[in-house]
N, C-alpha and C positions, 0 to 999 in steps of 0.2 A: 471603673469610675463612672457611675451613672450620675445623671443630673438630678437625682432625688434629694436635693439639698434645699434648705430654707432659701427663699428667693428675696433678694433686695433689688428693686427696680428704681428707676429715676424718681418715682413718686414716693419712695420710702424715705423716712428721715429718722436717723438713729444716732445715739452717741455711745461710745464705748471705750473702754479699755478693752472692752469688747466693742462697741461701734457707735459712731456718731454721724449723722447726716444733717445737712442743712439744705432747706429749699429756699428759693428766692422768688420774688415777684418782680417782674419787669414793668417798667413804666414808660417805655419808648414806642409802643405800638398801640394801635386801636384796641387789639385784643387784650393786651396787658392793662391798658387803662380801664377797660371794662371790668377785668378781674379785680383791679384795685378798688374801683367804685363798688363792686359787690362786697368786698371785704370791709369797706367803710360803712356800708349799710349794716353789716353784722355788728361791727364795733359800736356804732351809734345807737343800736338797739339796747345796749347795756347788758346783753346776754352772751355767754360764751357760745362760740360757734356750734359746739356739739349739742347745745340744748336749744338752739334757734332753728327749729325744723324748717321754717319757710326760707330763711336765708341759706341754710345748707342746701336746700333743693335748688335755689337759684344759682349758687356756686357750682354745683354739680352740672346743672344744665349748661352754664356758661363754658365750663371746662370741656364738656362733651362737644359743644359747638366748635370751640377752638380746635380740638383734636380732629374733628371731622373736616374742618376747613383746611387744616394743615395737610391731612392725608389726601384730600382731593387735589390740592395744588401740586403735591409731590407726584401723585399718580399721573396727572396731566403732563408734568414736566418729564417724568420718566419716559412716557410714550413719545413726546416731541423730541427729546434728546436722542432716543434710539433711532428715530427717523433721520435726524440731523447727522448723527454719526454714520449711518449707512450711506448718506449722500456724499460724504467727504472722500475725495480721491486720495490716493497714496501721496501724490505730490503736495496736496494741501496739508496733509498731516505732517509731512516732513518739514514743510515751511513753518508750521506752527511750532514744532519742536525746536527748530533752529532759532526762531525768534525768542522762545523762552530761554534757551541756553545763552543767547546773546544778552538778554536782559539780566540774567543772573550774574554773568561776568562783569557787566557794567555796574550793577548794584554793589557788588563786593568791592570794586575798585573806586567807587564814588565816595570820597571822604566827606564828612559833615562839613557844612559851611561854618565860618567863624562865629556866626550869630546863633548856632545851634546850642540850645540849653537843655536838651534831653539827656537821658542816661547814656553811658558809654560802656561797652563790654570788650574784654579781651579773652582770648581762648588759650588754654583751658580756663574755665570760669573759676572765680573764687566766691566764697560765701559773702564776703564784704561787698563785692561788686553786685551780686544778685539782690541782696537786701537794699543796697543803695539804689538799684533800679526800681524796686518796689516803692521806696520812699520818693523817688523821683517822679514816678507816675502819679502818686497821691498829691505831691506838691504842684505838679504841672500836668494835669490830666489831658490838656489839649495839645501837648507837645509829644508827638508819636516817636517811637524808637526809630532812629535813622536806619534806612534800608541796608547800609553797610554793616550794621550790627544784626539786624533782624534776619537777613537772608542766611548768613552763616549759622545762626541759631537754629533756623528751620532745617537747614541741611544736616547739621549734626543730629537733630532730632530724628530726621528721616533715617539716617544711617543707624542710629541706635535701635529704632523700632523695627527696622528690617531684620535685625538679628534676633528679635524677641519673638516668642510664640504668641499665638492668637489669644491664649488664655494665660493670665498671670496667677501664680500661686503665692500667697502671702500668709503670715502667721501673726498672731497676737502675743502668744505666750513666749517668755524668754526661752532660749535654747535648752536650758537644763530641764525644763518642764515639758519638752516635746519628745515625741517618739522618733521613729526612724524617718518619718515623713517631714522632718524639720525643713525650715526655710531660711534663706539668707536674710529675709526681711524681718525675722524675729528679733527680739531684744529691745523693741520700742516700749515706752511707757504706756502709750495708748495708740489706738487706731481710729481715725476719723474718716467716715464715709460721707462725701459731699455730693449733694444732687446738683440739678441744673444751675449753672452760674449765669448763662445767657448774657455775657458782656457786662455784668454788674460788678465793676471793680471794687466798689465799696463793700459789697458782700464778701468777696474773697479776703480783703484786708481785715474785715471784722472777724472772720474765722481765724485768720492768723493771730490777731490780737488776743483772741479767746484761748486758743489751743497751742500757739507757738508756731514757729516756722518749721517746715519739714527738716528733720535732723536725726541722724543715727543715735540711738539710745534715748530719743525723746519722743517726738510725734511722728507718726506714719500716717499718710493720707491715701485714700482712694478717691479720685475725682471721676464721678460716674457719668461723664458725657454732657453734651449740650453746653460747651464752653462759650460758644459764640451765638450771634444773631440776637435780635430784639434789643439788647443793651448796646451802649455806645462804645464799649471798650473790650470788644472780643480780641483785637490785636494784642492789647496789653495783657489780658488774661492768659492768652496762649504763650506770650513771651515769658511771663512769670512761671507758669506751670512747666514749660519746657526747660527753662533755666534751672529750676530746682530738680527736675528729673535728671538732667545731665550732671548736676552737682552732687546729688544724693540719690542715686538710682533706686536704692532699696527703701527709700523713705517716701517716694512719690510713685503712684500708679495711676495710669490714665485709662479709662474705658471710652470707647468711641460711642457717641450718641447719634440720633438721627439728624441732628443739626450740624454734624461734621460731614457735610456732603453738599454738593452743588444744588441739589433740588431745593433745600431749604435756604441756602445762602443767597440764592437769587431773589427769593420772595421776602425773606425776613431780615435782611439788612446787612449781612456781613460783607458781601461783595461791595455794596455801596459804601460801607465804612472804610474799606480799603481804598476805594476810589477817592474819597474825600481826604484821607490822610496821606496818600502817596501819589495823587495826581492822575493815576490810571489804575487798571486792574491787573497789570502784568505780574504782580507778586502773588496773585491768587493761585495760580497753578502750583506754586511751591507749597502753599497751605494744603491744597487738595491732595498733593502727593503725600504729605504728612498724614492727613486724615485717613487715607487708604491703608496706612501701615499701623494705625493705632490698634492695640488689643481690643477685643470686643467683650471680654468678661474677666472677672477676677474671682478666684476661689480663696476664701479665708479658711485655711486648712483646719486649725484647731477649733473653730466654731462651726465648721461644716455649713458654711454659708456661700451661696453663689450670688455674686453681684454683677448685674448687667443692666443696660440702660432701658431696654424695652421689656422683654419678657421671653419666656420659653417659646420656641417656634411651634406652630401647630400644623406643619406640613405633613400631609398624609399621602404617602405613595410607597412604592416598592422599596425605596431607598431608606425612608425614615419610618419604619414601623415602631421603633422606639428611639428615644433621643439620648445621646451620650455626650460626654464632654469631648470625646475624640471628634465628634462632628463639628463642634465649635473650633477645635484646634485645626481643623482642615478648611475652615471658612475662607473664601476668597479675599484677597487684599485688593478690593476694587470698590467702585462707586455702587451703593446698593440700588438695585433696579426693581421697583415695586411692580413692574409689568412683566418681569421675566417668568418663564416657565421652568427654568433650570432649578432643580432642587437646592443646590448649594447657594445660589443667588437668592432664592426665596427664603432660605433659612437666615442668611445674613440680614436681609430686609426685615424679617420678622423679629430677630433678636434686637435690632435697633428701634423698631417701630411698635411692637405689640404692647 
């Protein structure tokens, strides 16, 4: 199983019974506002973007600058974080772990106050509850899911992904049209591949309105990373995707993106979002543990397509003369370190960032 498959990355957008992807524009940061302004310049010219050469060059230049800035911030953080980790004593680490465990226990036991108007969840989840949660977020976007519901949801997601491989295999064709390499995910009417959501709740809801909720025999989704940061509703998007994954595991597939990591979350808003919604950042380590367990690639068997957020790694050393899917399957379940010299960590970083 070599990786000589057609490649879909985060910037690819497609629809299909064979494949659909949706890309989003964020409007909550300086960079996103700049990109939005650029696109307005394009639309105000009255010319399609592909025929407006000057505007297209401007967009490409802006996106290249955005990517460069993001990479530089994350490289600096990786270096600083490595130094900070090295300075922590065993006692300090143990205290941090105990503090996190104590918070999780209190959060699960802490019942919502009487004035709470947000969604409620019971476990195991029902489809009615999950759809009601989506509608609740739309109706009251400023009321976050209570921590007594969110923490168990995250924990169940962590337990599920721990048991899953690093590469997910799915199919589009119904079982009777497949060969021996059939997949449990087969039998859906269509497969939708969704690009960066970046905390944009309206985009996710629009996609569901157009293509239907994830459901066996109906619509199957691959969400190709960058669920959080930049937009204001990363928590809600993670809650929705996790809930549907737990409810219909063969109809929802998640790939990790470079924004599912503390390097970007510190700079691009997700940690701040958590602080505003929950009063502190103690719930973030639970998200971080979830991010480390997410698969990093999906193979659409019958279309021979490889879907991952960044791109193929270009590590050149004795270990990676050629690149195979088995290398992805053995990727570490950890925070990507852009400064690492370890081949496996370099590969993980490049799959998420290239």
